[in-house]
N, C-alpha and C positions, 0 to 999 in steps of 0.2 A: 110756718105756712101749710097751707092745705092740700096733700096730695091730689086730690078728689076732682083739682081743675085738670090734671093729667090724663081721665080715665076714657074722655069720648078721645084724645088722641092719640092714647097708646091703641083704641078701636081700632081708628080711622087705620093707624099703621100697618096695624095686624091687615087691616082688607085690604091694602094697599100690593103687600107681600105676598097676598092670599091667591091673586091674579098671576102668577108666575106658576103655579101650579102645584098639585100637594106630593113634597116631598117624600114623603113616609111613603107614597103609592108609587110616584115615578125615580124619586133617588135624584141623586145631585146631578145626574145626567141631564136632567129635566133642564137645566139652566146654565148647560155648558155653552149656549149659543147666547145666550144675554149678557150684553154690555154689565161689566162688575159694577162699572160704575153708577147705572140706575138705580141699583138694590146698596150701593154705598151711599148715596146720595137720600134712601129712603131711611137707614139704618143712620146716618146721623142725626138726623129727626129724634132716633132713640136715646143717641148719647146726651145731646141737649138734654134731658128729662132726668137722665143719669147721673149726670154733673150735675142739677142741680143742688147749693149749699142749703139751702133754706127747709129743702126736707127734712127732719131729722129722721133715725131709724124707726120708732115706731110709726112714725106716721106712713112710711113705706111699706109697712106690714098690712096697712089696711090694702094698699094694694097685690102684694105679694101673695096677702092667703085669701083674697078674694077669688071663688070660685068661677065668674065668667071673668076676671083680669086672668088669671090663670089659661084660661083658652087662648087668650091674644096671648101672653106672652109666652107660654109654649110652642105658640108658630113664629115668634119676634126670636126667640133664642135660638134654634133651630138655621134660620137664614143667618145668624153673628156668628154661631158656629162656623156656617158654608163658607161663606166672607171670608174670615179668619182663614182657615182652611187653603182656598182658593189663592188668594191674596201671596201664602209664602209657600205652597208651590211653584203659581209662577215664578214668584223671586226666586226661590232654588233655580229654576231654569234659566232665569237671564244670568245670575250668577256662575252655572255649568257654560253659556254660550259667548260671557265679559271678556277684554281683553283685558278690566281690572279690575275683578271681585270684589276687592274690598271696598271700592267706592260703589258696587250696584247693593252691596251690602247695607252701605252706610246709608245709600235711598232707600231701602223699607219705610214702606209708608209709618208703619207701627217701633221705627229705630227710636225715636226721641222717649217713647213710653214707654220702651226696655232699660234705657240709661234711668229711670227713675224708680223703677221695680229693681232695679240693681242695685241702686243706693241703699231705696228699703230693706232688703233683705241681706245686706252684707252687715247691717247691727244685728242679726240674729245668730250668726254664726261667725267662725272664722276662718275667712277662704283667706287661703294663701298657698307659697308654693309646696306647701309638703302636706298639702292634703286632696284628697281625694273627694268628687265629689259625684251624686248618682240624680240624675232627673229622671222621672218617671212618667212619662210622657210627652219624647222629645217634639215628637212634629217630624215635618218637610226639609223646615228653615230651624237647626237647633241654633238661635240666635241665642237662646238664654246660654248653653254651654259654650258658643263663640267666646259669648263676653265675658262668660265667670272667667273663664280659660285667658285670653286677652286683658284683663283689668286687672286676676290676683294672680295668675299666674297656676291654679291648679289645676291639677289632672282631672277629667271629667268624662265620666260614661252615661249617655242615654241611653234608654229603654223604649224600646216603639214597638208597637204590638201586630201593627201592618208590615209586613215586608217589604213592598214595592215601596212605600214611606220610608222604612228603616235605607232601603238604599240608594233612595234619592238624598237622601240627607248625609251620606255616607262619600257620596260622588261631589258633593258643596264642598266640605270638608278637606277632601282631597286636591281639589280646584283653589281654595283658600290655604293648603300647605297647612294645616290644623290634622290632619287624621294621624299623627304622633301621639299628640295630647290628647286628642277626645275621640273616645270609641262609643259608636252605635249596634248597640243588642236584640235580636229583633226577642222579645219575649213580656211579660205583662207583670205585676208585682212582685208574681213567685222568683223572677230570676235575679231578685234583690240577694235570698238565701245564697247565692252562689258568688257573692260579690266582697270585693275586699273594700271598704271605704268609707270614709268620715264623716259627710255630712248628705242625708237623706231630704231630696225637692218632689214635691207630687204636683204636675201641674191639677193645673186649676180643671180641666177639660177632660179630665183622667174618671173615667167610670165602670160601672156602679161604685158609686163614691164608697158604701156602705162594706160590702165587699173587699172592695182595695186596701181601706186601713184597717180591716179585722184579719187581713191574709202579711198585712208589712207588719201586725202587734205582733204575728206570730213569730217573725224572723230577725226584729230590730231589736239590741240591745236598747237598754236601758238611758245609758250614756250619749245613747249617737243622738246628734240634733234632728229632729223630723220637719221641715217646713211645708207649710201648702199652700199654694193659694186659693183664693176662694173670691165671692162678691158680697159685697155690705151694704145696709142702705139701699137706698134707689140704682146705684150702681148693680143690685142682685134682681134689675129685669134684665139684664143682659144674658144672665145664665144662671141658673140654679146655683147657689149657695152648699158650700160645706154646713151639714147640721150638727147640732150637737152629739145625737146619735151617731152618727157618722162613727164618730171618733171616739168612741167609747171603749175606754182603758188606757186612752192617753190623758197627760195633764197639760193644760194650754198655758204657758210660760209668758211669751207675748206675741201681739197682735200691733204691725203697722199699718196702721190705715193709708189710703191711695190717695198723693196730691197729682195739681192738674192734671192732667190729662191721662193718669194712667188708674187703669178700670181696676188691677187685683188687688185687697189686702190680701198682706202676705204677713202669717198668722206660725210660731214656734212653740212647738210640744214634743213633750218626751213619752216614752212607757210608763205607764205605770204598774209595780207587779210585786 
């Protein structure tokens, strides 16, 4: 089916979001007083488009590569990132205030999506109690690390570039009683060089992608599995995907496409020497 049917809708969604102000000019604080559900309702319209199974990868590229569409997508992606970060932060704070923190975590809006993602990524590497898993870009609610630890028992290390975000996630882990098995360090991809680990994963929102992967190439061993999350097909309207040029020097081994409401494609690569 032609993707052109969505062009007008994507522009309409971008116009709705633009009414909340310019995030580049005013920053996220411009939305502090906005009911998050208002923005989620608008972005749900984007999700419907992103999950259209009748639009193949080649058709999706007509939208992704069009200059006019890209202006709209740039705005949509900014709000998509904002909503994700705000929801994670709000849920992290709820966990800190909760008498049943695990139950609060389980009620997180995107928890089911992470279950699907976990199932996909468990096919790419052997996660178990003897492995240490490092996740670059762990965020305020380190749900990826929590789930891999709880399901597979692996030791986990999260790397988060913002100190206040890292500190919030540490408090969440302590509240959940997981601070012995999951550690959060403040840093970027350069921090990987000082860590002893078995599996490395790069978050979909880690930026800039070309720099991140180039720096990882410098320090990772060729036998270490590197998994990254990205967006493919129509789901790439939600966030800019990892491009082939970003992962120069690596060999792609396996790619697992998302199912259901999961948005991320997971890719296993290894360093070429």
